[in-house]
TORKOL-4160 file (C-alpha; in steps of 0.2 Angstrom, whole numbers, padded with zeros to 4 digits, m for minus):
419
<pt num="1" X="0179" Y="m0106" Z="m0360"/>
<pt num="2" X="0173" Y="m0112" Z="m0375"/>
<pt num="3" X="0157" Y="m0113" Z="m0372"/>
<pt num="4" X="0157" Y="m0093" Z="m0365"/>
<pt num="5" X="0163" Y="m0090" Z="m0379"/>
<pt num="6" X="0147" Y="m0100" Z="m0390"/>
<pt num="7" X="0137" Y="m0089" Z="m0379"/>
<pt num="8" X="0146" Y="m0072" Z="m0381"/>
<pt num="9" X="0146" Y="m0073" Z="m0399"/>
<pt num="10" X="0130" Y="m0073" Z="m0406"/>
<pt num="11" X="0127" Y="m0056" Z="m0392"/>
<pt num="12" X="0143" Y="m0048" Z="m0400"/>
<pt num="13" X="0137" Y="m0050" Z="m0419"/>
<pt num="14" X="0120" Y="m0044" Z="m0413"/>
<pt num="15" X="0127" Y="m0029" Z="m0407"/>
<pt num="16" X="0138" Y="m0025" Z="m0421"/>
<pt num="17" X="0122" Y="m0025" Z="m0431"/>
<pt num="18" X="0112" Y="m0017" Z="m0422"/>
<pt num="19" X="0128" Y="m0003" Z="m0421"/>
<pt num="20" X="0128" Y="m0004" Z="m0439"/>
<pt num="21" X="0109" Y="0001" Z="m0444"/>
<pt num="22" X="0110" Y="0013" Z="m0431"/>
<pt num="23" X="0124" Y="0023" Z="m0440"/>
<pt num="24" X="0113" Y="0018" Z="m0455"/>
<pt num="25" X="0099" Y="0025" Z="m0450"/>
<pt num="26" X="0110" Y="0044" Z="m0443"/>
<pt num="27" X="0118" Y="0044" Z="m0461"/>
<pt num="28" X="0099" Y="0043" Z="m0471"/>
<pt num="29" X="0092" Y="0055" Z="m0459"/>
<pt num="30" X="0104" Y="0065" Z="m0461"/>
<pt num="31" X="0109" Y="0071" Z="m0443"/>
<pt num="32" X="0126" Y="0081" Z="m0442"/>
<pt num="33" X="0135" Y="0071" Z="m0424"/>
<pt num="34" X="0149" Y="0082" Z="m0418"/>
<pt num="35" X="0161" Y="0084" Z="m0402"/>
<pt num="36" X="0150" Y="0087" Z="m0386"/>
<pt num="37" X="0151" Y="0101" Z="m0377"/>
<pt num="38" X="0159" Y="0099" Z="m0360"/>
<pt num="39" X="0158" Y="0113" Z="m0353"/>
<pt num="40" X="0142" Y="0112" Z="m0343"/>
<pt num="41" X="0148" Y="0095" Z="m0339"/>
<pt num="42" X="0153" Y="0099" Z="m0322"/>
<pt num="43" X="0137" Y="0108" Z="m0315"/>
<pt num="44" X="0130" Y="0093" Z="m0306"/>
<pt num="45" X="0148" Y="0084" Z="m0304"/>
<pt num="46" X="0148" Y="0077" Z="m0284"/>
<pt num="47" X="0137" Y="0070" Z="m0274"/>
<pt num="48" X="0126" Y="0082" Z="m0267"/>
<pt num="49" X="0127" Y="0092" Z="m0250"/>
<pt num="50" X="0116" Y="0104" Z="m0241"/>
<pt num="51" X="0118" Y="0114" Z="m0227"/>
<pt num="52" X="0107" Y="0110" Z="m0213"/>
<pt num="53" X="0096" Y="0126" Z="m0205"/>
<pt num="54" X="0082" Y="0128" Z="m0195"/>
<pt num="55" X="0065" Y="0135" Z="m0207"/>
<pt num="56" X="0058" Y="0148" Z="m0195"/>
<pt num="57" X="0052" Y="0155" Z="m0208"/>
<pt num="58" X="0034" Y="0157" Z="m0218"/>
<pt num="59" X="0037" Y="0142" Z="m0227"/>
<pt num="60" X="0043" Y="0129" Z="m0228"/>
<pt num="61" X="0046" Y="0120" Z="m0212"/>
<pt num="62" X="0059" Y="0106" Z="m0210"/>
<pt num="63" X="0053" Y="0089" Z="m0211"/>
<pt num="64" X="0049" Y="0077" Z="m0197"/>
<pt num="65" X="0065" Y="0063" Z="m0201"/>
<pt num="66" X="0052" Y="0049" Z="m0207"/>
<pt num="67" X="0045" Y="0060" Z="m0220"/>
<pt num="68" X="0062" Y="0065" Z="m0225"/>
<pt num="69" X="0064" Y="0045" Z="m0225"/>
<pt num="70" X="0050" Y="0038" Z="m0235"/>
<pt num="71" X="0057" Y="0048" Z="m0249"/>
<pt num="72" X="0069" Y="0036" Z="m0252"/>
<pt num="73" X="0059" Y="0022" Z="m0253"/>
<pt num="74" X="0059" Y="0011" Z="m0269"/>
<pt num="75" X="0052" Y="0019" Z="m0283"/>
<pt num="76" X="0035" Y="0011" Z="m0289"/>
<pt num="77" X="0025" Y="0012" Z="m0305"/>
<pt num="78" X="0013" Y="0024" Z="m0304"/>
<pt num="79" X="m0003" Y="0013" Z="m0306"/>
<pt num="80" X="0004" Y="m0002" Z="m0299"/>
<pt num="81" X="m0010" Y="m0008" Z="m0284"/>
<pt num="82" X="0004" Y="m0004" Z="m0268"/>
<pt num="83" X="0005" Y="0015" Z="m0274"/>
<pt num="84" X="m0013" Y="0017" Z="m0279"/>
<pt num="85" X="m0015" Y="0009" Z="m0259"/>
<pt num="86" X="m0006" Y="0024" Z="m0256"/>
<pt num="87" X="m0018" Y="0036" Z="m0265"/>
<pt num="88" X="m0030" Y="0029" Z="m0256"/>
<pt num="89" X="m0022" Y="0031" Z="m0239"/>
<pt num="90" X="m0020" Y="0049" Z="m0244"/>
<pt num="91" X="m0037" Y="0053" Z="m0248"/>
<pt num="92" X="m0045" Y="0045" Z="m0231"/>
<pt num="93" X="m0030" Y="0055" Z="m0223"/>
<pt num="94" X="m0035" Y="0071" Z="m0229"/>
<pt num="95" X="m0052" Y="0066" Z="m0224"/>
<pt num="96" X="m0047" Y="0066" Z="m0210"/>
<pt num="97" X="m0037" Y="0083" Z="m0207"/>
<pt num="98" X="m0049" Y="0092" Z="m0217"/>
<pt num="99" X="m0063" Y="0085" Z="m0206"/>
<pt num="100" X="m0075" Y="0080" Z="m0221"/>
<pt num="101" X="m0086" Y="0064" Z="m0228"/>
<pt num="102" X="m0083" Y="0067" Z="m0244"/>
<pt num="103" X="m0075" Y="0057" Z="m0256"/>
<pt num="104" X="m0070" Y="0071" Z="m0268"/>
<pt num="105" X="m0051" Y="0073" Z="m0258"/>
<pt num="106" X="m0031" Y="0071" Z="m0268"/>
<pt num="107" X="m0016" Y="0076" Z="m0267"/>
<pt num="108" X="m0012" Y="0089" Z="m0282"/>
<pt num="109" X="0003" Y="0087" Z="m0290"/>
<pt num="110" X="0011" Y="0102" Z="m0288"/>
<pt num="111" X="0013" Y="0117" Z="m0275"/>
<pt num="112" X="0002" Y="0128" Z="m0268"/>
<pt num="113" X="m0003" Y="0135" Z="m0281"/>
<pt num="114" X="m0009" Y="0123" Z="m0294"/>
<pt num="115" X="m0021" Y="0120" Z="m0279"/>
<pt num="116" X="m0025" Y="0138" Z="m0279"/>
<pt num="117" X="m0025" Y="0136" Z="m0299"/>
<pt num="118" X="m0035" Y="0120" Z="m0297"/>
<pt num="119" X="m0047" Y="0127" Z="m0289"/>
<pt num="120" X="m0050" Y="0142" Z="m0302"/>
<pt num="121" X="m0050" Y="0133" Z="m0316"/>
<pt num="122" X="m0063" Y="0120" Z="m0312"/>
<pt num="123" X="m0076" Y="0131" Z="m0303"/>
<pt num="124" X="m0076" Y="0145" Z="m0315"/>
<pt num="125" X="m0082" Y="0148" Z="m0333"/>
<pt num="126" X="m0079" Y="0164" Z="m0341"/>
<pt num="127" X="m0090" Y="0176" Z="m0336"/>
<pt num="128" X="m0094" Y="0170" Z="m0320"/>
<pt num="129" X="m0092" Y="0181" Z="m0303"/>
<pt num="130" X="m0081" Y="0178" Z="m0290"/>
<pt num="131" X="m0081" Y="0189" Z="m0276"/>
<pt num="132" X="m0059" Y="0190" Z="m0270"/>
<pt num="133" X="m0058" Y="0194" Z="m0251"/>
<pt num="134" X="m0040" Y="0202" Z="m0255"/>
<pt num="135" X="m0032" Y="0205" Z="m0238"/>
<pt num="136" X="m0014" Y="0200" Z="m0245"/>
<pt num="137" X="m0002" Y="0193" Z="m0258"/>
<pt num="138" X="m0012" Y="0178" Z="m0261"/>
<pt num="139" X="m0030" Y="0187" Z="m0263"/>
<pt num="140" X="m0022" Y="0195" Z="m0275"/>
<pt num="141" X="m0014" Y="0181" Z="m0283"/>
<pt num="142" X="m0032" Y="0172" Z="m0284"/>
<pt num="143" X="m0038" Y="0190" Z="m0293"/>
<pt num="144" X="m0025" Y="0189" Z="m0307"/>
<pt num="145" X="m0029" Y="0171" Z="m0310"/>
<pt num="146" X="m0047" Y="0171" Z="m0307"/>
<pt num="147" X="m0047" Y="0184" Z="m0326"/>
<pt num="148" X="m0034" Y="0175" Z="m0334"/>
<pt num="149" X="m0048" Y="0161" Z="m0334"/>
<pt num="150" X="m0061" Y="0176" Z="m0341"/>
<pt num="151" X="m0070" Y="0177" Z="m0323"/>
<pt num="152" X="m0081" Y="0193" Z="m0319"/>
<pt num="153" X="m0071" Y="0200" Z="m0302"/>
<pt num="154" X="m0074" Y="0209" Z="m0288"/>
<pt num="155" X="m0063" Y="0213" Z="m0277"/>
<pt num="156" X="m0065" Y="0216" Z="m0260"/>
<pt num="157" X="m0049" Y="0224" Z="m0250"/>
<pt num="158" X="m0045" Y="0225" Z="m0231"/>
<pt num="159" X="m0029" Y="0234" Z="m0222"/>
<pt num="160" X="m0014" Y="0224" Z="m0220"/>
<pt num="161" X="m0016" Y="0217" Z="m0205"/>
<pt num="162" X="m0034" Y="0215" Z="m0205"/>
<pt num="163" X="m0049" Y="0202" Z="m0208"/>
<pt num="164" X="m0065" Y="0204" Z="m0217"/>
<pt num="165" X="m0080" Y="0206" Z="m0207"/>
<pt num="166" X="m0096" Y="0194" Z="m0210"/>
<pt num="167" X="m0107" Y="0211" Z="m0215"/>
<pt num="168" X="m0093" Y="0215" Z="m0227"/>
<pt num="169" X="m0095" Y="0197" Z="m0234"/>
<pt num="170" X="m0115" Y="0199" Z="m0233"/>
<pt num="171" X="m0118" Y="0216" Z="m0242"/>
<pt num="172" X="m0107" Y="0210" Z="m0254"/>
<pt num="173" X="m0113" Y="0192" Z="m0259"/>
<pt num="174" X="m0130" Y="0197" Z="m0257"/>
<pt num="175" X="m0128" Y="0213" Z="m0270"/>
<pt num="176" X="m0118" Y="0202" Z="m0283"/>
<pt num="177" X="m0124" Y="0186" Z="m0281"/>
<pt num="178" X="m0107" Y="0179" Z="m0288"/>
<pt num="179" X="m0103" Y="0160" Z="m0292"/>
<pt num="180" X="m0088" Y="0157" Z="m0279"/>
<pt num="181" X="m0080" Y="0166" Z="m0264"/>
<pt num="182" X="m0063" Y="0166" Z="m0262"/>
<pt num="183" X="m0056" Y="0170" Z="m0243"/>
<pt num="184" X="m0037" Y="0166" Z="m0237"/>
<pt num="185" X="m0040" Y="0156" Z="m0217"/>
<pt num="186" X="m0021" Y="0160" Z="m0218"/>
<pt num="187" X="m0014" Y="0176" Z="m0225"/>
<pt num="188" X="0005" Y="0173" Z="m0224"/>
<pt num="189" X="0010" Y="0190" Z="m0232"/>
<pt num="190" X="0000" Y="0200" Z="m0218"/>
<pt num="191" X="0001" Y="0186" Z="m0204"/>
<pt num="192" X="m0020" Y="0184" Z="m0202"/>
<pt num="193" X="m0033" Y="0173" Z="m0199"/>
<pt num="194" X="m0050" Y="0176" Z="m0209"/>
<pt num="195" X="m0064" Y="0170" Z="m0198"/>
<pt num="196" X="m0077" Y="0158" Z="m0209"/>
<pt num="197" X="m0090" Y="0157" Z="m0197"/>
<pt num="198" X="m0108" Y="0157" Z="m0204"/>
<pt num="199" X="m0102" Y="0160" Z="m0221"/>
<pt num="200" X="m0106" Y="0142" Z="m0228"/>
<pt num="201" X="m0124" Y="0149" Z="m0223"/>
<pt num="202" X="m0122" Y="0163" Z="m0230"/>
<pt num="203" X="m0113" Y="0159" Z="m0248"/>
<pt num="204" X="m0129" Y="0142" Z="m0248"/>
<pt num="205" X="m0141" Y="0157" Z="m0248"/>
<pt num="206" X="m0135" Y="0165" Z="m0262"/>
<pt num="207" X="m0133" Y="0151" Z="m0274"/>
<pt num="208" X="m0114" Y="0156" Z="m0272"/>
<pt num="209" X="m0099" Y="0143" Z="m0271"/>
<pt num="210" X="m0086" Y="0145" Z="m0255"/>
<pt num="211" X="m0069" Y="0145" Z="m0258"/>
<pt num="212" X="m0053" Y="0143" Z="m0245"/>
<pt num="213" X="m0034" Y="0146" Z="m0246"/>
<pt num="214" X="m0028" Y="0134" Z="m0231"/>
<pt num="215" X="m0011" Y="0133" Z="m0237"/>
<pt num="216" X="m0001" Y="0140" Z="m0220"/>
<pt num="217" X="m0015" Y="0136" Z="m0210"/>
<pt num="218" X="m0022" Y="0116" Z="m0214"/>
<pt num="219" X="m0017" Y="0108" Z="m0200"/>
<pt num="220" X="m0011" Y="0123" Z="m0189"/>
<pt num="221" X="m0030" Y="0130" Z="m0183"/>
<pt num="222" X="m0046" Y="0122" Z="m0183"/>
<pt num="223" X="m0054" Y="0119" Z="m0200"/>
<pt num="224" X="m0071" Y="0108" Z="m0203"/>
<pt num="225" X="m0076" Y="0108" Z="m0222"/>
<pt num="226" X="m0092" Y="0099" Z="m0221"/>
<pt num="227" X="m0099" Y="0107" Z="m0202"/>
<pt num="228" X="m0094" Y="0126" Z="m0209"/>
<pt num="229" X="m0101" Y="0123" Z="m0228"/>
<pt num="230" X="m0084" Y="0126" Z="m0238"/>
<pt num="231" X="m0085" Y="0119" Z="m0254"/>
<pt num="232" X="m0068" Y="0119" Z="m0262"/>
<pt num="233" X="m0051" Y="0121" Z="m0250"/>
<pt num="234" X="m0032" Y="0119" Z="m0259"/>
<pt num="235" X="m0018" Y="0118" Z="m0247"/>
<pt num="236" X="0000" Y="0115" Z="m0245"/>
<pt num="237" X="0013" Y="0100" Z="m0240"/>
<pt num="238" X="0026" Y="0109" Z="m0234"/>
<pt num="239" X="0022" Y="0123" Z="m0221"/>
<pt num="240" X="0010" Y="0112" Z="m0204"/>
<pt num="241" X="0008" Y="0096" Z="m0211"/>
<pt num="242" X="0029" Y="0095" Z="m0212"/>
<pt num="243" X="0031" Y="0087" Z="m0227"/>
<pt num="244" X="0042" Y="0093" Z="m0245"/>
<pt num="245" X="0036" Y="0106" Z="m0257"/>
<pt num="246" X="0025" Y="0098" Z="m0273"/>
<pt num="247" X="0009" Y="0091" Z="m0266"/>
<pt num="248" X="m0006" Y="0101" Z="m0265"/>
<pt num="249" X="m0020" Y="0093" Z="m0251"/>
<pt num="250" X="m0036" Y="0097" Z="m0260"/>
<pt num="251" X="m0054" Y="0095" Z="m0258"/>
<pt num="252" X="m0073" Y="0097" Z="m0266"/>
<pt num="253" X="m0089" Y="0097" Z="m0258"/>
<pt num="254" X="m0103" Y="0086" Z="m0266"/>
<pt num="255" X="m0111" Y="0107" Z="m0270"/>
<pt num="256" X="m0093" Y="0110" Z="m0278"/>
<pt num="257" X="m0094" Y="0090" Z="m0290"/>
<pt num="258" X="m0110" Y="0097" Z="m0297"/>
<pt num="259" X="m0105" Y="0111" Z="m0301"/>
<pt num="260" X="m0092" Y="0104" Z="m0310"/>
<pt num="261" X="m0101" Y="0093" Z="m0319"/>
<pt num="262" X="m0114" Y="0106" Z="m0326"/>
<pt num="263" X="m0100" Y="0115" Z="m0333"/>
<pt num="264" X="m0106" Y="0122" Z="m0352"/>
<pt num="265" X="m0089" Y="0119" Z="m0357"/>
<pt num="266" X="m0073" Y="0108" Z="m0350"/>
<pt num="267" X="m0060" Y="0118" Z="m0338"/>
<pt num="268" X="m0048" Y="0125" Z="m0349"/>
<pt num="269" X="m0034" Y="0115" Z="m0343"/>
<pt num="270" X="m0030" Y="0097" Z="m0345"/>
<pt num="271" X="m0017" Y="0096" Z="m0334"/>
<pt num="272" X="m0027" Y="0100" Z="m0319"/>
<pt num="273" X="m0043" Y="0096" Z="m0325"/>
<pt num="274" X="m0052" Y="0088" Z="m0309"/>
<pt num="275" X="m0064" Y="0075" Z="m0321"/>
<pt num="276" X="m0048" Y="0069" Z="m0326"/>
<pt num="277" X="m0036" Y="0070" Z="m0309"/>
<pt num="278" X="m0052" Y="0063" Z="m0300"/>
<pt num="279" X="m0052" Y="0049" Z="m0313"/>
<pt num="280" X="m0034" Y="0044" Z="m0308"/>
<pt num="281" X="m0038" Y="0043" Z="m0291"/>
<pt num="282" X="m0052" Y="0033" Z="m0289"/>
<pt num="283" X="m0065" Y="0047" Z="m0287"/>
<pt num="284" X="m0078" Y="0037" Z="m0302"/>
<pt num="285" X="m0076" Y="0020" Z="m0295"/>
<pt num="286" X="m0060" Y="0017" Z="m0310"/>
<pt num="287" X="m0043" Y="0021" Z="m0311"/>
<pt num="288" X="m0036" Y="0029" Z="m0328"/>
<pt num="289" X="m0021" Y="0038" Z="m0333"/>
<pt num="290" X="m0018" Y="0053" Z="m0333"/>
<pt num="291" X="m0002" Y="0058" Z="m0329"/>
<pt num="292" X="0013" Y="0050" Z="m0316"/>
<pt num="293" X="0009" Y="0056" Z="m0299"/>
<pt num="294" X="0026" Y="0062" Z="m0288"/>
<pt num="295" X="0027" Y="0044" Z="m0280"/>
<pt num="296" X="0041" Y="0048" Z="m0268"/>
<pt num="297" X="0033" Y="0064" Z="m0263"/>
<pt num="298" X="0018" Y="0056" Z="m0261"/>
<pt num="299" X="0026" Y="0044" Z="m0252"/>
<pt num="300" X="0031" Y="0058" Z="m0241"/>
<pt num="301" X="0013" Y="0064" Z="m0240"/>
<pt num="302" X="0007" Y="0049" Z="m0234"/>
<pt num="303" X="0020" Y="0048" Z="m0220"/>
<pt num="304" X="0015" Y="0066" Z="m0215"/>
<pt num="305" X="m0004" Y="0064" Z="m0213"/>
<pt num="306" X="m0002" Y="0048" Z="m0202"/>
<pt num="307" X="0007" Y="0058" Z="m0191"/>
<pt num="308" X="m0007" Y="0072" Z="m0190"/>
<pt num="309" X="m0017" Y="0057" Z="m0188"/>
<pt num="310" X="m0006" Y="0050" Z="m0174"/>
<pt num="311" X="m0003" Y="0065" Z="m0163"/>
<pt num="312" X="m0025" Y="0070" Z="m0166"/>
<pt num="313" X="m0028" Y="0087" Z="m0175"/>
<pt num="314" X="m0035" Y="0093" Z="m0157"/>
<pt num="315" X="m0016" Y="0089" Z="m0151"/>
<pt num="316" X="m0008" Y="0097" Z="m0167"/>
<pt num="317" X="m0020" Y="0114" Z="m0164"/>
<pt num="318" X="m0016" Y="0114" Z="m0147"/>
<pt num="319" X="0004" Y="0113" Z="m0150"/>
<pt num="320" X="0003" Y="0126" Z="m0162"/>
<pt num="321" X="m0007" Y="0139" Z="m0151"/>
<pt num="322" X="0003" Y="0136" Z="m0134"/>
<pt num="323" X="0021" Y="0139" Z="m0144"/>
<pt num="324" X="0013" Y="0155" Z="m0155"/>
<pt num="325" X="0008" Y="0159" Z="m0135"/>
<pt num="326" X="0026" Y="0158" Z="m0131"/>
<pt num="327" X="0034" Y="0168" Z="m0145"/>
<pt num="328" X="0024" Y="0182" Z="m0141"/>
<pt num="329" X="0029" Y="0182" Z="m0123"/>
<pt num="330" X="0046" Y="0181" Z="m0127"/>
<pt num="331" X="0044" Y="0196" Z="m0141"/>
<pt num="332" X="0036" Y="0207" Z="m0130"/>
<pt num="333" X="0049" Y="0208" Z="m0116"/>
<pt num="334" X="0059" Y="0215" Z="m0129"/>
<pt num="335" X="0047" Y="0226" Z="m0133"/>
<pt num="336" X="0041" Y="0221" Z="m0151"/>
<pt num="337" X="0025" Y="0221" Z="m0154"/>
<pt num="338" X="0012" Y="0213" Z="m0168"/>
<pt num="339" X="0009" Y="0220" Z="m0181"/>
<pt num="340" X="m0011" Y="0213" Z="m0182"/>
<pt num="341" X="m0019" Y="0222" Z="m0169"/>
<pt num="342" X="m0034" Y="0210" Z="m0164"/>
<pt num="343" X="m0029" Y="0197" Z="m0156"/>
<pt num="344" X="m0045" Y="0187" Z="m0165"/>
<pt num="345" X="m0038" Y="0191" Z="m0184"/>
<pt num="346" X="m0020" Y="0185" Z="m0178"/>
<pt num="347" X="m0015" Y="0168" Z="m0187"/>
<pt num="348" X="m0004" Y="0156" Z="m0175"/>
<pt num="349" X="0005" Y="0148" Z="m0187"/>
<pt num="350" X="0017" Y="0163" Z="m0198"/>
<pt num="351" X="0019" Y="0177" Z="m0189"/>
<pt num="352" X="0022" Y="0195" Z="m0190"/>
<pt num="353" X="0031" Y="0208" Z="m0181"/>
<pt num="354" X="0034" Y="0225" Z="m0183"/>
<pt num="355" X="0048" Y="0232" Z="m0186"/>
<pt num="356" X="0053" Y="0245" Z="m0173"/>
<pt num="357" X="0059" Y="0262" Z="m0179"/>
<pt num="358" X="0080" Y="0264" Z="m0184"/>
<pt num="359" X="0081" Y="0245" Z="m0184"/>
<pt num="360" X="0090" Y="0236" Z="m0199"/>
<pt num="361" X="0074" Y="0223" Z="m0200"/>
<pt num="362" X="0086" Y="0213" Z="m0213"/>
<pt num="363" X="0103" Y="0216" Z="m0204"/>
<pt num="364" X="0094" Y="0203" Z="m0189"/>
<pt num="365" X="0087" Y="0192" Z="m0200"/>
<pt num="366" X="0106" Y="0188" Z="m0209"/>
<pt num="367" X="0114" Y="0187" Z="m0190"/>
<pt num="368" X="0102" Y="0175" Z="m0185"/>
<pt num="369" X="0105" Y="0166" Z="m0203"/>
<pt num="370" X="0125" Y="0169" Z="m0201"/>
<pt num="371" X="0126" Y="0163" Z="m0181"/>
<pt num="372" X="0112" Y="0151" Z="m0180"/>
<pt num="373" X="0108" Y="0144" Z="m0197"/>
<pt num="374" X="0091" Y="0150" Z="m0194"/>
<pt num="375" X="0081" Y="0158" Z="m0205"/>
<pt num="376" X="0068" Y="0173" Z="m0200"/>
<pt num="377" X="0059" Y="0183" Z="m0215"/>
<pt num="378" X="0055" Y="0198" Z="m0219"/>
<pt num="379" X="0039" Y="0205" Z="m0227"/>
<pt num="380" X="0029" Y="0201" Z="m0241"/>
<pt num="381" X="0019" Y="0210" Z="m0252"/>
<pt num="382" X="0009" Y="0225" Z="m0243"/>
<pt num="383" X="0021" Y="0220" Z="m0228"/>
<pt num="384" X="0040" Y="0221" Z="m0236"/>
<pt num="385" X="0052" Y="0232" Z="m0226"/>
<pt num="386" X="0035" Y="0232" Z="m0212"/>
<pt num="387" X="0038" Y="0215" Z="m0202"/>
<pt num="388" X="0048" Y="0201" Z="m0200"/>
<pt num="389" X="0038" Y="0186" Z="m0200"/>
<pt num="390" X="0041" Y="0169" Z="m0191"/>
<pt num="391" X="0032" Y="0154" Z="m0195"/>
<pt num="392" X="0029" Y="0142" Z="m0182"/>
<pt num="393" X="0021" Y="0125" Z="m0190"/>
<pt num="394" X="0023" Y="0106" Z="m0189"/>
<pt num="395" X="0038" Y="0098" Z="m0186"/>
<pt num="396" X="0047" Y="0115" Z="m0180"/>
<pt num="397" X="0031" Y="0118" Z="m0167"/>
<pt num="398" X="0040" Y="0114" Z="m0154"/>
<pt num="399" X="0049" Y="0124" Z="m0135"/>
<pt num="400" X="0066" Y="0124" Z="m0144"/>
<pt num="401" X="0063" Y="0131" Z="m0159"/>
<pt num="402" X="0056" Y="0144" Z="m0154"/>
<pt num="403" X="0069" Y="0147" Z="m0140"/>
<pt num="404" X="0081" Y="0151" Z="m0154"/>
<pt num="405" X="0070" Y="0161" Z="m0161"/>
<pt num="406" X="0069" Y="0172" Z="m0146"/>
<pt num="407" X="0090" Y="0172" Z="m0144"/>
<pt num="408" X="0093" Y="0179" Z="m0160"/>
<pt num="409" X="0079" Y="0191" Z="m0160"/>
<pt num="410" X="0089" Y="0197" Z="m0143"/>
<pt num="411" X="0105" Y="0195" Z="m0149"/>
<pt num="412" X="0101" Y="0204" Z="m0166"/>
<pt num="413" X="0094" Y="0219" Z="m0156"/>
<pt num="414" X="0110" Y="0219" Z="m0146"/>
<pt num="415" X="0121" Y="0220" Z="m0160"/>
<pt num="416" X="0110" Y="0235" Z="m0167"/>
<pt num="417" X="0109" Y="0245" Z="m0151"/>
<pt num="418" X="0093" Y="0240" Z="m0147"/>
<pt num="419" X="0094" Y="0232" Z="m0131"/>
């Protein structure tokens, strides 16, 4: 006991001195210490509870249990060698998923919008011409974003539910010879799938970089970055890859990197500067601190890309296609019709269904959630109030989930006397 007291006494004395020093500092700084306001103390009281729901809207989709479990692993430092190894595995997994040999792949720390802004901020300089294919809300936002970076935006518009023809895009590129052409492969607000056939070669003929949004299509439909001549791609983690929101898959071609290196001025963003972020990811042969990567989210995405690799892209694409057909076989049996009229323009990962005249679309959505804990979404942007949107993505692209969606549609329509 006496020995313990001898050990504790110096610690107590040091603590008293530190407390006294803190009091002296507080007095010297003339900071007024008042009673703590506890009004908001109960805002995060107790253990978090979250309802279980089947997310069959446009995203996020449900995640594989393996991906969720990865987020509970012990944290590593963002510059620790074991974590840098995970980042290297992410880069390699993205090379497979994007189908590229480019070393310029990474996860942007942020959602798909962060990937979108990273693409524009790094590839566009003030005064550059940017042709934006606006087929829905995502083309609209890229146009807004490009203007904020002082680009000269040439906006091409097509009616909701349609896509751009090769001839339309060729005419625009021939006339304007822009620095950048933007297209959305999978436009989730309208349910369209934009063909990229021949556009990579066309862009090279006009000295244009090809930027493609694949937020809701990566992993769900074919994509060959190198073969198709795409120069920059951004995507999302929470759709066909079935990860949590918060990481944006990102790719640059050699042409895009050359354009970045030849900028007259640095990107007008520090947070999304690919010269700096790329250095953190080892693009240039070394590693330097830029920001603290979202460690647990990157664990999850490492597992997500491992699952993609284990299943194989061909099988993954086939599974999405089969579930898309299963959905539409059932919907058509109820008399429901696709919003996108042409088969070749129809996106298989986010399906848009016309709301029949006299049907309360919101009531059907509410019944699906209240009765089945099932998310079905309404329209967005140009399709608001006109369609339902059903996502068939990643972990959720399986028969029992599609069948529950069909059951919810039948029930919802019957309740309104439409079946």
